[in-house]
Structures are given as structure tokens and as C-alpha cells.
C-alpha positions in Angstrom: -31.8 48.8 14.2 -28.1 49.4 14.5 -27.5 45.9 15.9 -29.3 44.4 12.9 -27.1 46.4 10.5 -24.0 45.2 12.3 -25.2 41.6 12.0 -25.8 42.1 8.3 -22.3 43.6 7.8 -20.8 40.6 9.7 -22.6 38.1 7.5 -21.4 40.0 4.3 -17.9 39.9 5.6 -18.0 36.1 6.1 -19.4 35.5 2.6 -16.1 36.0 0.7 -14.4 33.7 3.2 -17.0 31.0 2.7 -16.8 31.4 -1.0 -13.0 31.0 -0.9 -13.4 27.8 1.1 -15.9 26.4 -1.4 -13.5 27.2 -4.3 -10.6 25.6 -2.5 -12.7 22.5 -1.8 -13.7 22.3 -5.5 -10.1 22.7 -6.7 -9.0 19.9 -4.3 -11.7 17.6 -5.6 -10.7 18.3 -9.2 -7.1 17.7 -8.3 -7.9 14.3 -6.7 -9.8 13.2 -9.8 -7.1 14.5 -12.1 -4.2 12.8 -10.3 -5.9 9.4 -10.1 -8.9 9.0 -12.5 -9.5 5.5 -11.1 -11.1 7.0 -8.0 -13.7 8.7 -10.2 -14.4 5.4 -12.0 -14.6 3.6 -8.7 -17.2 6.0 -7.4 -19.3 5.4 -10.6 -19.0 1.6 -10.1 -20.2 1.8 -6.5 -23.2 3.9 -7.6 -24.1 1.4 -10.4 -23.8 -1.6 -8.1 -26.0 -0.1 -5.4 -28.6 1.0 -8.0 -28.7 -2.5 -9.5 -29.1 -4.3 -6.1 -31.7 -1.8 -4.9 -34.0 -3.0 -7.8 -34.8 -6.1 -5.6 -36.5 -3.7 -3.2 -38.0 -1.2 -5.6 -39.5 -3.6 -8.2 -40.5 -6.4 -5.9 -44.2 -6.3 -6.9 -43.2 -6.5 -10.6 -41.4 -9.7 -10.0 -44.3 -11.1 -8.0 -41.8 -12.2 -5.4 -42.3 -11.9 -1.7 -39.2 -13.7 -0.4 -36.9 -10.8 0.6 -39.2 -7.9 1.5 -37.4 -5.4 3.8 -34.5 -7.9 4.1 -33.4 -7.0 0.6 -31.8 -3.9 2.2 -29.1 -6.3 3.5 -27.9 -6.6 -0.1 -27.6 -2.8 -0.4 -25.7 -2.6 2.9 -23.4 -5.4 1.8 -22.5 -3.5 -1.4 -21.8 -0.4 0.6 -19.6 -2.2 3.1 -17.9 -4.7 0.8 -17.1 -2.6 -2.3 -13.5 -1.4 -1.9 -11.1 0.4 -4.2 -9.1 -2.7 -5.3 -10.2 -6.1 -6.5 -8.3 -7.8 -3.7 -9.9 -5.8 -1.0 -13.3 -6.4 -2.4 -12.8 -10.1 -2.8 -11.3 -10.3 0.7 -14.3 -8.5 2.3 -16.9 -10.3 0.2 -15.5 -13.8 0.9 -15.1 -13.0 4.6 -18.6 -11.7 4.8 -20.2 -14.5 2.9 -18.5 -17.4 4.8 -18.9 -15.6 8.1 -22.6 -15.1 7.6 -23.1 -18.7 6.6 -21.1 -20.1 9.5 -22.6 -17.7 12.0 -26.1 -18.3 10.8 -25.7 -22.0 10.7 -24.3 -22.1 14.2 -26.9 -19.7 15.5 -29.7 -21.9 14.1 -28.1 -25.0 15.6 -27.9 -23.5 19.0 -31.5 -22.3 18.7 -32.7 -25.8 17.9 -30.6 -27.3 20.7 -32.2 -24.9 23.2 -35.7 -25.6 21.8 -35.2 -29.4 22.2 -34.8 -29.0 26.0 -38.5 -28.1 26.1 -37.9 -25.9 29.2 -38.6 -22.2 29.1 -36.1 -21.7 32.0 -33.2 -23.7 30.4 -33.6 -22.1 26.9 -32.3 -18.6 27.8 -29.5 -20.1 29.9 -28.3 -22.2 27.0 -28.5 -19.3 24.5 -26.7 -17.0 26.9 -23.9 -19.5 27.6 -23.5 -20.2 23.9 -23.3 -16.5 23.0 -20.8 -15.9 25.7 -18.6 -18.8 24.7 -18.6 -18.2 20.9 -18.1 -14.5 21.2 -15.3 -14.8 23.7 -13.4 -17.5 21.6 -13.9 -15.7 18.3 -12.8 -12.4 19.8 -9.6 -14.0 21.2 -8.9 -15.4 17.7 -8.8 -11.8 16.4 -5.6 -11.3 18.3 -3.8 -14.0 16.3 -1.6 -12.0 13.8 -2.2 -14.3 10.8 -5.9 -14.5 11.4 -6.2 -10.7 12.1 -4.4 -9.9 8.9 -6.8 -11.7 6.5 -9.9 -12.7 8.5 -10.5 -10.1 11.1 -13.5 -8.7 9.3 -14.9 -12.2 8.8 -14.6 -13.0 12.5 -16.4 -9.8 13.4 -19.3 -10.6 11.0 -19.4 -14.1 12.4 -19.8 -12.9 15.9 -22.5 -10.4 14.8 -24.5 -12.9 12.8 -24.3 -15.7 15.4 -25.5 -13.3 18.1 -28.3 -11.8 16.1 -29.6 -15.2 14.9 -29.4 -17.0 18.2 -30.7 -14.2 20.4 -33.6 -13.2 18.0 -34.6 -16.8 17.7 -35.7 -16.8 21.4 -38.7 -14.5 20.5 -39.0 -15.3 16.8 -39.8 -18.9 15.9 -39.1 -18.4 12.2 -35.3 -18.1 12.8 -34.3 -20.5 10.0 -36.1 -18.5 7.3 -34.6 -15.3 8.6 -31.1 -16.8 8.4 -31.6 -18.1 4.9 -33.0 -14.8 3.7 -30.2 -12.8 5.2 -27.6 -15.1 3.7 -29.1 -14.9 0.3 -29.3 -11.1 0.2 -25.8 -10.8 1.5 -24.6 -13.2 -1.2 -26.4 -11.2 -3.9 -24.8 -7.9 -2.6 -21.4 -9.4 -2.4 -21.6 -11.0 -5.8 -22.7 -7.7 -7.4 -19.8 -5.8 -5.7 -17.3 -8.4 -6.9 -18.7 -8.5 -10.4 -18.7 -4.7 -10.9 -15.2 -4.4 -9.4 -13.6 -7.2 -11.5 -15.4 -6.6 -14.9 -15.4 -2.7 -15.1 -11.8 -1.2 -15.1 -10.4 -3.4 -12.3 -7.9 -2.0 -9.9 -5.4 -4.7 -8.9 -3.8 -4.4 -5.5 -0.9 -6.6 -6.7 0.0 -4.1 -9.5 -0.3 -1.2 -7.1 2.1 -2.9 -4.7 4.5 -3.6 -7.5 4.5 0.0 -8.7 4.7 1.3 -5.1 7.9 -0.6 -4.4 9.4 0.4 -7.7 8.5 4.1 -7.1 10.0 3.9 -3.6 13.3 2.5 -5.0 13.4 5.2 -7.6 12.9 8.0 -5.0 15.9 6.7 -3.1 17.9 6.8 -6.3 16.9 10.4 -7.0 17.9 11.4 -3.5 21.3 9.6 -3.7 22.1 11.1 -7.0 21.2 14.5 -5.7 23.6 14.2 -2.8 26.4 13.2 -5.1 25.8 16.2 -7.3 25.1 18.8 -4.7 26.5 18.1 -1.2 29.7 16.4 -2.4 30.0 19.1 -5.2 30.8 16.7 -8.0 29.9 18.5 -11.2 28.5 15.6 -13.3 25.5 17.5 -14.7 25.1 19.7 -17.8 23.6 22.9 -16.4 22.5 24.8 -13.3 18.9 24.2 -14.2 19.4 20.5 -14.0 21.0 21.0 -10.6 18.0 22.9 -9.3 15.6 20.1 -10.5 17.4 17.5 -8.4 15.4 16.7 -5.2 17.2 15.6 -2.0 14.1 14.7 0.0 12.4 12.2 -2.3 13.2 9.5 0.3 11.0 10.9 3.1 7.7 9.4 2.0 9.4 6.0 1.8 10.1 5.9 5.6 6.4 5.6 6.5 5.2 3.3 3.7 5.2 0.0 5.7 1.5 0.1 6.6 0.5 0.7 3.0 2.7 -2.2 1.7 1.3 -4.7 4.3 -2.3 -3.7 3.4 -1.6 -4.1 -0.3 0.0 -7.5 0.3 -3.0 -8.7 2.3 -5.3 -7.6 -0.5 -3.2 -9.0 -3.3 -3.3 -12.5 -1.7 -7.0 -12.6 -2.4 -6.7 -11.8 -6.1 -6.8 -14.4 -8.9 -4.2 -14.7 -11.6 -3.8 -11.6 -13.7 -1.0 -10.7 -16.0 2.3 -11.7 -14.5 0.8 -11.9 -11.0 -0.4 -15.5 -10.3 -2.5 -16.5 -7.3 0.5 -17.8 -5.2 2.7 -14.9 -6.2 5.8 -14.4 -4.0 4.3 -11.4 -2.2 6.6 -11.9 0.8 9.5 -10.8 -1.4 7.9 -7.4 -1.8 7.8 -7.0 2.0 11.5 -7.9 2.1 12.4 -5.4 -0.5 10.2 -2.8 1.2 12.0 -3.3 4.5 15.4 -2.9 2.8 14.2 0.3 1.1 13.0 1.8 4.4 16.3 0.9 6.1 18.2 2.6 3.3 15.8 5.7 3.5 16.5 5.9 7.3 20.2 6.0 6.6 19.8 8.6 3.9 17.8 10.7 6.4 20.7 10.4 8.9 23.1 11.4 6.2 20.9 14.4 5.4 21.0 15.4 9.0 24.7 15.2 9.2 25.3 17.0 6.0 23.1 19.9 7.0 24.0 20.2 10.6 27.6 19.3 11.1 30.5 21.6 10.1 32.7 19.5 7.9 36.2 20.9 7.5 37.7 21.5 4.1 40.4 18.9 4.8 37.8 16.3 5.8 35.6 17.1 2.8 38.6 16.7 0.5 39.5 13.3 1.9 36.1 11.7 1.4 34.7 13.9 -1.5 35.8 11.8 -4.5 34.8 8.4 -3.2 31.5 9.5 -1.6 30.6 11.3 -4.8 31.1 8.2 -6.8 29.3 6.0 -4.4 26.3 8.3 -4.1 25.9 8.8 -7.9 26.5 5.2 -8.8 24.1 3.9 -6.2 21.5 6.4 -7.2 21.8 5.3 -10.9 21.7 1.7 -9.9 18.5 2.1 -7.8 16.8 4.2 -10.5 17.6 1.5 -13.1 16.5 -1.4 -10.9 13.3 0.5 -10.3 12.8 0.8 -14.0 13.4 -3.0 -14.2 10.6 -3.6 -11.7 8.2 -1.4 -13.5 8.8 -2.8 -17.0 9.6 -6.3 -15.7 12.8 -6.2 -17.7 16.4 -6.5 -16.5 19.0 -4.0 -17.8 22.6 -5.1 -18.3 24.1 -1.8 -16.9 22.7 -2.1 -13.4 25.6 -4.4 -12.3 28.2 -2.0 -13.7 26.9 0.8 -11.4 26.9 -1.5 -8.4 30.5 -2.6 -9.2 31.7 1.0 -9.4 30.0 1.8 -6.1 31.6 -1.2 -4.5 35.0 -0.2 -5.8 34.7 3.3 -4.4 33.5 1.9 -1.1 36.6 -0.3 -0.9 38.8 2.7 -1.6 37.1 4.6 1.1 37.5 1.7 3.6 41.2 1.6 2.7 41.6 5.3 3.4 39.9 4.9 6.8 42.0 1.8 7.7 45.2 3.6 6.8 44.4 6.4 9.2 43.6 9.1 6.7 40.7 10.3 8.8 41.5 9.4 12.4 44.9 11.0 13.2 44.8 11.7 16.9 45.6 15.4 16.6 42.9 16.0 14.0 40.3 13.6 15.4 37.9 16.2 16.7 37.9 18.1 13.4 37.5 15.0 11.2 34.8 13.2 13.2 32.0 14.6 11.0 33.7 13.3 7.9 34.2 9.9 9.4 30.6 9.7 10.3 29.4 10.7 6.8 31.8 8.2 5.3 30.5 5.4 7.5 26.9 6.2 6.5 27.8 6.2 2.8 29.4 2.7 3.2 26.2 1.5 4.9 24.1 3.0 2.1 26.2 1.2 -0.5 25.6 -2.1 1.3 21.9 -1.4 1.5 21.8 -0.6 -2.2 23.5 -3.9 -3.0 20.9 -5.8 -0.9 18.1 -4.0 -2.6 19.4 -4.9 -6.1 20.0 -8.5 -5.1 16.4 -8.8 -3.7 14.9 -7.3 -6.9 17.0 -9.8 -8.9 15.6 -12.6 -6.8 12.1 -11.3 -7.5 13.0 -11.1 -11.2 14.0 -14.8 -11.2 10.7 -15.8 -9.5 8.7 -13.7 -11.9 10.8 -14.5 -15.0 11.7 -11.0 -16.0 12.9 -10.4 -19.5 16.4 -9.0 -20.2 17.2 -6.0 -22.4 19.9 -6.6 -24.9 21.0 -2.9 -25.1 21.7 -0.1 -22.7 18.5 1.7 -21.5 18.0 5.4 -21.9 19.6 7.2 -19.0 17.1 8.5 -16.4 17.1 12.2 -15.7 17.5 13.5 -12.2 13.7 14.1 -11.7 12.5 11.4 -14.1 9.6 9.2 -13.2 8.9 5.6 -14.0 6.7 5.7 -17.1 3.1 4.7 -16.8 1.7 2.0 -19.0 1.0 -1.7 -19.0 3.1 -4.0 -16.8 5.6 -5.9 -18.9 6.0 -3.4 -21.7 9.6 -3.6 -23.1 11.5 -3.5 -26.4 14.3 -5.5 -27.8 14.0 -8.3 -25.3 15.0 -11.9 -25.1 13.8 -14.5 -22.6 15.9 -15.5 -19.6 16.2 -19.3 -19.1 
């Protein structure tokens, strides 16, 4: 009796813990839906698409149609597998699956017919086995080719699966052609339903997500650089202590590991049709170039952060580099934040170049100080080495910032950005690029 009471007490003690976990899970789900409502809409779209396709199975007697039967479940499976978050990902998977199924099924039927024509029960399994081995080995090797793997890896996988199933099952099942046609038809129905729902109902374009991701990454670098100028280098260029506290110095960290996301979005965007400013053969490679430059700059900012927090910079060394490093950091930060706004709104602002010119002027002055020996006198070398290293990193960051601005300007030329005729509103230290439709801008004139 006592043991039962102890077990009951143990269960009661665990109940509040389980309740807290459920509440935490519910709050996390609510947070995800609130941060990106598109995910909730996507879930509803998937449910509607599966429900629509499943009608081919549920109401088959009403249609007086016996063509699909149990094979209609392939349509449901296709929707589940193909329906992705963005239009580009769905189109890519749908087209890959459709063509791969057609090619794999056609080749499987052809091999089956070839084996049947021999008229020998002993030769037929040998021919089928050799064909499966050859096709599977060659197709698997093609998956290692980088360009094919990036866009057609899923299709090659489905091709191997379809060919193997059709050719092998045809050895025991003589109605192999009908099975292949039925499977292809149901897969096409499922793929078409997934693409239709994804494109028609609140589409999520991978191209726009990539564009906004790059713009946000550049802005985060700008926020960090401006923060270093106002905090670490102690340049008072802000209005209050509250504004100083809002400045974040670690915005750049999420940029360092964004390469995989950018490459995936580029692969998805290449499948998408013309929408808005993003045409079919859009210069997606330019986004990868900008992303590489942004990551390179973020890595250098990370090194700068390590040096500023770990090394003991002498008062003399700080005094020598303080003014120019402050100007470079603040001007580069403002230039990057402004060019990020240019990307988001697809509008070029006339003040971006002025910030870059000021940063370049400060970098030349700092180089002059270093060349004249202001930092490397032999008797003070050990004390001033931290300042020299920080100055060198700041010069590299300025060069990186210039390359980023130039790359965005090249993209602006290719996409025919507009140009703003007046100075934009200054971005705050923790401002964010405004959401809204791509291409929104005011007081603009076309660039020839």
C-alpha cells in the first residue's frame, strides 16, 4: 500500500513538469506562427491539396472510373513529397519527379520488352539484372556531378527508383505498361495540384526571400560596424545613453553561417517563372558573389571583436587610431545600412557614395600614420602591436565594404534599380529594413 502511495506521489510531482513543457511547446508554436504567418498559410495549403487529390480515391465509385484504384495513393504521396514552402522548391521537385518518372518508366518498359523478345526464361532475368545494375550505377555516379546534384539530384533518385520498380516488377507482372502509365498519371496529378496550390494561393517566392536575406545580412553588418564606432572607439556621435544601449555589436554572427541557405535559395529561385522584378534568367550568381563578400566582411568583424575584447590596447595606441577608426567604422556602417535599404526597395540613394568616400579618406589617413611610423617605433612596438592589428583589420573592413557596395551597384544596374532624388531618412542604430512590396519607393526617377 505504501509503495502505491509513493508511486502516486511521484506521478503527481511529474504532472506540473509535464504541464510546463506543454505550455512551453504551445508558446513556441504560437511564436513561430506570429513571426512568419506564411508558415501557417503553407500548412493550410498542403492540407487543402492533399484533401483535393484524395478525392480520386474516396469518390471513385461516384465517378464510375476504375482506372486508378489503389494507385491513386501515388497522387497523395506526390503532394506530400513535392509540396515545399517556396514556389521554386515545389516547381523544382515537381518537374524533377514528373520527368524522372516518365524517363524511368519508359526505359523500364523498354528493357522489359527487350527481355521478353528473347523468348528465353533464362536470359530474361540476366538482361533485367544487367540493365538495373548498369542504369543504377551510371545514374548514381551522375549524382556526384556538382551541377547535376544542385538541381537534379532528386530527379535522378526518382529515376533510379522508378526504373528499378518497373523493370523488376515486370518480370512477374505482364501488365507492366499499364502500371507505368497509371503511376505516371497519378504522379502528374499530384504534382500539378501541389504546384497549382503553391503558385495561386499566397505564393512564397524563393527569389524574393534570397533578395531580402542578402539585404538583411548587409544591414546587420552595418549595425555592428556602427556599434563598434560608437562604443569601442568611444566616439560620441549619438544623442543619448539609451540609444547607446540599443546598439548591437553581434548582429554579424548569424551572417557567417548563411552560405548554405543562400545556395539553396538560389537553386530554388532558378526554377521560378518571371515575377515582379525577378525574371526567369535573373542574375542569381550576383547574389552569391555579394553573399561571399558579406561573409568575408563578417569574419573580419568577428576577428576585430575578438581583438577589441581580449587585447589590452594602451591609451597611447588607442589615441593614435581612435579618430580614424571611429570614422571608418561609422561611415562603413552607414553605407552598408543604406545599400541594404537600396536592395530592399530596389532604389539607389545618392548619399551612399558620400559615406564610402569619407571611409576611404579616413583609411588613407590611417595608412599614412602607419607608413610614417606612428605605430611601429621599435621601443614601443610590443605595446602598440594590438593597435596595429586593429588598424589593419579596420582597413580590410573598409575594402570589403567598398566591394560590397560595388557588387550591389552592379546588381542594381542589371535589375534597373530606381534612384532617389533626395536624401533618405537616416536609419537608427537598431532599425530594420521595412517590410512591404518589393520595389516600393517615393520620389524616384528612372536610371538610363
